[in-house]
FITOR-174704 format. One record per residue: x, y, z of N, C-alpha, C, CB in turn; residue in three letters. Coordinates in steps of 0.02 Angstrom, whole numbers, padded with zeros to 5 digits, always signed. Glycine has a CB too. Layout:
// residues N
XYZXYZXYZXYZAla;...
// end
This chain:
// residues 144
+00310+01104+00454+00293+01036+00474+00315+00991+00411+00210+01029+00492Unk;+00336+00927+00427+00355+00886+00387+00292+00846+00336+00393+00843+00431Unk;+00298+00849+00280+00245+00821+00235+00269+00748+00206+00231+00876+00171Unk;+00221+00707+00183+00233+00648+00152+00283+00654+00099+00175+00622+00129Unk;+00290+00705+00049+00336+00718+00009+00393+00706+00032+00334+00771-00011Unk;+00417+00729+00083+00481+00724+00130+00501+00648+00149+00467+00767+00202Unk;+00458+00609+00149+00477+00545+00169+00457+00488+00121+00450+00533+00235Unk;+00414+00497+00069+00386+00453+00021+00442+00418-00015+00342+00490-00027Unk;+00422+00361-00044+00458+00329-00094+00423+00360-00155+00457+00248-00089Unk;+00471+00387-00208+00443+00403-00275+00450+00362-00326+00464+00455-00297Unk;+00491+00322-00327+00510+00279-00380+00476+00216-00376+00581+00269-00381Unk;+00409+00212-00374+00370+00150-00362+00362+00112-00421+00305+00162-00335Unk;+00373+00041-00415+00362-00011-00468+00285-00017-00462+00404-00085-00455Unk;+00242-00027-00528+00183-00039-00531+00168-00094-00574+00153+00012-00546Unk;+00109-00115-00582+00081-00154-00622+00021-00130-00661+00070-00203-00589Unk;+00003-00165-00707-00066-00137-00738-00118-00184-00747-00058-00106-00805Unk;-00183-00166-00762-00239-00205-00764-00221-00265-00814-00302-00162-00786Unk;-00171-00272-00864-00158-00311-00909-00114-00366-00878-00132-00275-00963Unk;-00093-00359-00813-00055-00410-00779-00103-00461-00747-00007-00378-00726Unk;-00073-00527-00731-00111-00570-00700-00082-00586-00630-00119-00626-00742Unk;-00113-00625-00595-00093-00640-00523-00019-00676-00515-00150-00689-00493Unk;-00010-00707-00576+00064-00743-00560+00111-00695-00579+00080-00816-00602Unk;+00103-00646-00624+00159-00591-00647+00160-00540-00585+00138-00548-00726Unk;+00115-00526-00558+00117-00479-00490+00154-00518-00433+00037-00460-00461Unk;+00143-00590-00422+00177-00624-00373+00244-00623-00393+00153-00691-00362Unk;+00261-00634-00445+00327-00648-00466+00370-00571-00458+00325-00681-00550Unk;+00336-00522-00471+00362-00458-00468+00373-00435-00401+00323-00415-00501Unk;+00323-00460-00358+00338-00452-00280+00400-00488-00260+00279-00480-00233Unk;+00404-00545-00288+00465-00596-00259+00525-00548-00288+00465-00692-00298Unk;+00540-00534-00351+00589-00506-00379+00611-00436-00340+00569-00498-00449Unk;+00562-00396-00315+00569-00333-00288+00575-00345-00209+00509-00286-00310Unk;+00556-00395-00179+00543-00406-00111+00504-00360-00081+00599-00411-00076Unk;+00446-00353-00107+00388-00319-00082+00323-00351-00061+00373-00277-00126Unk;+00279-00324-00023+00213-00357-00008+00155-00323-00038+00201-00363+00065Unk;+00173-00269-00080+00114-00237-00107+00129-00203-00175+00087-00186-00056Unk;+00094-00192-00220+00108-00155-00278+00048-00123-00309+00140-00197-00325Unk;+00054-00057-00327-00002-00016-00349-00015-00037-00422+00013+00063-00341Unk;-00081-00036-00434-00104-00051-00499-00124+00011-00532-00159-00098-00498Unk;-00095+00025-00592-00117+00089-00627-00134+00079-00698-00062+00141-00623Unk;-00173+00122-00724-00210+00126-00786-00192+00182-00826-00279+00129-00775Unk;-00150+00198-00860-00129+00252-00897-00101+00304-00842-00188+00280-00943Unk;-00065+00277-00795-00038+00323-00744-00082+00337-00687-00021+00386-00775Unk;-00150+00321-00690-00189+00337-00641-00197+00277-00604-00248+00367-00661Unk;-00199+00280-00533-00199+00236-00479-00271+00202-00486-00185+00276-00406Unk;-00281+00137-00501-00350+00111-00494-00361+00050-00441-00371+00088-00563Unk;-00306+00038-00402-00299-00023-00355-00241-00034-00322-00308-00082-00388Unk;-00244-00079-00283-00172-00102-00246-00178-00176-00238-00158-00065-00166Unk;-00126-00212-00256-00129-00284-00238-00071-00305-00189-00126-00328-00304Unk;-00107-00339-00139-00043-00362-00090-00035-00437-00082-00052-00333-00014Unk;+00014-00450-00057+00037-00533-00053-00030-00569-00023+00114-00549+00008Unk;-00059-00530+00025-00114-00555+00059-00177-00564+00018-00126-00513+00113Unk;-00191-00519-00031-00249-00517-00074-00239-00577-00126-00256-00443-00112Unk;-00171-00598-00136-00155-00658-00185-00176-00725-00146-00069-00660-00206Unk;-00151-00716-00083-00162-00780-00047-00240-00794-00031-00120-00779+00022Unk;-00273-00736-00002-00340-00745+00015-00392-00745-00047-00357-00692+00064Unk;-00390-00698-00089-00441-00692-00127-00413-00725-00197-00466-00616-00128Unk;-00342-00746-00200-00333-00782-00262-00325-00864-00246-00267-00752-00300Unk;-00270-00875-00215-00254-00946-00214-00305-00987-00163-00175-00955-00191Unk;-00322-00954-00104-00367-00987-00056-00439-00995-00085-00370-00947+00011Unk;-00456-00955-00143-00519-00967-00185-00506-01002-00246-00554-00904-00204Unk;-00452-01033-00256-00432-01079-00308-00439-01044-00371-00472-01143-00309Unk;-00412-00979-00374-00406-00948-00440-00333-00965-00471-00418-00866-00432Unk;-00338-00986-00530-00269-00994-00567-00226-00931-00569-00282-01015-00642Unk;-00167-00946-00571-00107-00888-00586-00125-00837-00640-00035-00924-00613Unk;-00170-00865-00689-00185-00830-00760-00248-00773-00729-00219-00899-00833Unk;-00264-00769-00666-00321-00727-00650-00304-00655-00652-00348-00745-00586Unk;-00353-00614-00682-00334-00552-00692-00328-00516-00617-00385-00520-00742Unk;-00277-00464-00623-00263-00430-00555-00323-00394-00537-00201-00379-00557Unk;-00370-00374-00581-00432-00323-00569-00481-00372-00522-00476-00295-00651Unk;-00472-00441-00539-00517-00487-00498-00499-00488-00426-00515-00559-00524Unk;-00443-00478-00405-00418-00485-00345-00386-00430-00304-00380-00529-00351Unk;-00376-00370-00338-00348-00315-00312-00397-00280-00259-00329-00270-00368Unk;-00369-00237-00218-00411-00198-00169-00427-00134-00210-00370-00181-00094Unk;-00490-00105-00220-00501-00055-00263-00534+00008-00223-00544-00082-00319Unk;-00548-00019-00156-00563+00046-00110-00504+00065-00079-00615+00036-00052Unk;-00468+00122-00092-00407+00136-00069-00409+00196-00025-00361+00143-00123Unk;-00365+00208+00022-00356+00264+00060-00287+00296+00038-00360+00246+00135Unk;-00298+00355+00009-00230+00389-00016-00215+00455+00014-00231+00402-00093Unk;-00162+00484+00000-00141+00540+00027-00106+00581-00029-00099+00524+00085Unk;-00105+00652-00021-00067+00680-00075+00003+00698-00040-00105+00746-00109Unk;+00044+00727-00078+00111+00734-00065+00118+00787-00002+00147+00758-00133Unk;+00065+00839-00005+00065+00889+00044+00029+00875+00108+00040+00946+00017Unk;+00014+00813+00118-00016+00787+00179+00034+00793+00231-00041+00714+00172Unk;+00028+00808+00295+00077+00808+00340+00088+00729+00357+00058+00854+00401Unk;+00144+00723+00384+00162+00655+00412+00114+00640+00473+00242+00654+00436Unk;+00098+00694+00513+00068+00666+00569-00008+00642+00554+00072+00718+00624Unk;-00043+00675+00496-00103+00664+00467-00107+00593+00433-00116+00718+00421Unk;-00044+00585+00394-00035+00518+00361-00036+00461+00409+00030+00514+00324Unk;+00003+00472+00464+00015+00418+00513-00061+00407+00546+00077+00441+00572Unk;-00095+00458+00560-00163+00446+00594-00204+00409+00542-00201+00516+00617Unk;-00205+00418+00475-00248+00391+00421-00229+00313+00424-00233+00428+00344Unk;-00156+00297+00429-00130+00238+00432-00164+00194+00490-00059+00249+00440Unk;-00162+00220+00550-00192+00198+00605-00270+00193+00595-00172+00244+00660Unk;-00308+00246+00582-00376+00243+00583-00405+00195+00529-00402+00311+00575Unk;-00363+00176+00469-00381+00127+00425-00351+00068+00425-00377+00146+00370Unk;-00305+00057+00475-00270-00007+00478-00241-00033+00413-00315-00056+00503Unk;-00193+00017+00391-00155+00008+00335-00083+00015+00359-00175+00058+00281Unk;-00038-00017+00324+00034-00010+00330+00063+00038+00283+00066-00073+00321Unk;+00028+00047+00231+00054+00094+00165-00001+00130+00135+00086+00050+00103Unk;+00018+00187+00112-00029+00242+00080+00001+00250+00015-00032+00316+00121Unk;-00041+00250-00028-00027+00267-00107-00022+00355-00104-00103+00234-00168Unk;+00025+00385-00132+00024+00457-00135+00009+00484-00208+00092+00484-00110Unk;-00056+00520-00221-00084+00528-00274-00084+00608-00284-00151+00492-00273Unk;-00076+00633-00339-00078+00702-00358-00111+00713-00423-00010+00730-00360Unk;-00160+00744-00430-00209+00744-00495-00227+00677-00514-00177+00780-00559Unk;-00237+00624-00475-00265+00564-00490-00212+00515-00513-00317+00572-00538Unk;-00146+00541-00512-00090+00498-00534-00053+00479-00478-00046+00530-00582Unk;-00025+00411-00479+00021+00398-00420+00080+00431-00427+00036+00328-00409Unk;+00098+00464-00370+00176+00493-00374+00223+00471-00323+00180+00569-00369Unk;+00191+00410-00279+00238+00388-00232+00200+00345-00188+00272+00443-00195Unk;+00225+00315-00136+00197+00281-00080+00234+00294-00009+00199+00208-00096Unk;+00193+00286+00035+00223+00302+00107+00201+00243+00151+00195+00378+00142Unk;+00252+00210+00179+00241+00164+00221+00264+00173+00297+00266+00113+00193Unk;+00243+00126+00340+00268+00129+00406+00343+00138+00408+00248+00068+00444Unk;+00368+00083+00357+00443+00095+00367+00473+00152+00351+00479+00053+00334Unk;+00443+00198+00318+00469+00267+00298+00474+00309+00354+00426+00300+00249Unk;+00417+00303+00397+00415+00341+00463+00472+00311+00513+00338+00333+00498Unk;+00472+00248+00507+00523+00218+00560+00591+00241+00552+00526+00141+00556Unk;+00615+00249+00485+00690+00275+00482+00705+00350+00483+00720+00251+00419Unk;+00642+00378+00497+00656+00455+00513+00643+00470+00585+00609+00505+00470Unk;+00692+00505+00623+00696+00533+00680+00630+00563+00703+00746+00578+00678Unk;+00618+00624+00669+00555+00661+00682+00501+00625+00682+00543+00710+00638Unk;+00485+00577+00641+00421+00539+00643+00421+00476+00679+00399+00525+00576Unk;+00469+00467+00716+00479+00398+00750+00410+00391+00791+00552+00396+00804Unk;+00396+00435+00831+00329+00421+00871+00271+00408+00836+00311+00474+00912Unk;+00267+00449+00777+00198+00437+00730+00203+00367+00710+00192+00488+00658Unk;+00268+00337+00687+00261+00270+00668+00246+00222+00716+00313+00251+00639Unk;+00272+00235+00787+00253+00190+00839+00180+00191+00855+00290+00206+00899Unk;+00155+00250+00851+00085+00253+00863+00045+00218+00824+00064+00311+00860Unk;+00053+00230+00749+00018+00200+00706+00027+00119+00704+00033+00233+00647Unk;+00087+00088+00709+00098+00028+00708+00068-00005+00773+00166+00019+00697Unk;+00071+00033+00822+00039+00009+00896-00043-00006+00878+00046+00082+00965Unk;-00068+00048+00848-00147+00052+00834-00154-00011+00786-00176+00132+00794Unk;-00121-00017+00735-00123-00074+00676-00127-00137+00708-00059-00075+00626Unk;-00065-00146+00750-00054-00218+00783-00104-00241+00821+00001-00222+00827Unk;-00129-00188+00868-00173-00192+00914-00244-00217+00893-00175-00132+00941Unk;-00268-00195+00828-00316-00212+00797-00317-00280+00764-00325-00166+00760Unk;-00252-00290+00733-00239-00359+00707-00234-00411+00754-00181-00361+00670Unk;-00206-00402+00812-00216-00447+00867-00285-00465+00885-00188-00420+00923Unk;-00340-00417+00874-00401-00427+00894-00448-00468+00840-00425-00362+00912Unk;-00410-00484+00793-00442-00515+00735-00453-00484+00676-00495-00535+00749Unk;-00446-00416+00675-00450-00372+00609-00399-00365+00571-00467-00308+00619Unk;-00393-00395+00516-00332-00394+00478-00350-00357+00399-00303-00477+00472Unk;-00294-00313+00382-00298-00287+00316-00235-00294+00280-00318-00217+00316Unk;
// end
């Protein structure tokens, strides 16, 4: 059975608790990504998305110098590299998320996203199911 290790992105760009909202937004722009894990000494402590910056940052009139810790998501759903792709896609659907940090012994080792499923023939149906479940919930007014 295929595992997250087989499809995850392992060279993940991160930010630290020392970064501010502006620095994270700039990194997102440079990398053309919508989410960046926040690590502290290699340990995953949060995730910040472009939506976090808009909703928790800009819309609440926080300046660009706001610490990422003040606007990042701290309650994260994570998987291990040995989690099956079937279980990972189910977790994405159940938790209404499009990406999961991959953690081993508390350390970030990768990230798996719906896009990682979509480019693989074996997991295409898993990606479709997860995306369908996420999209249906978002359409009904629940967004993450």
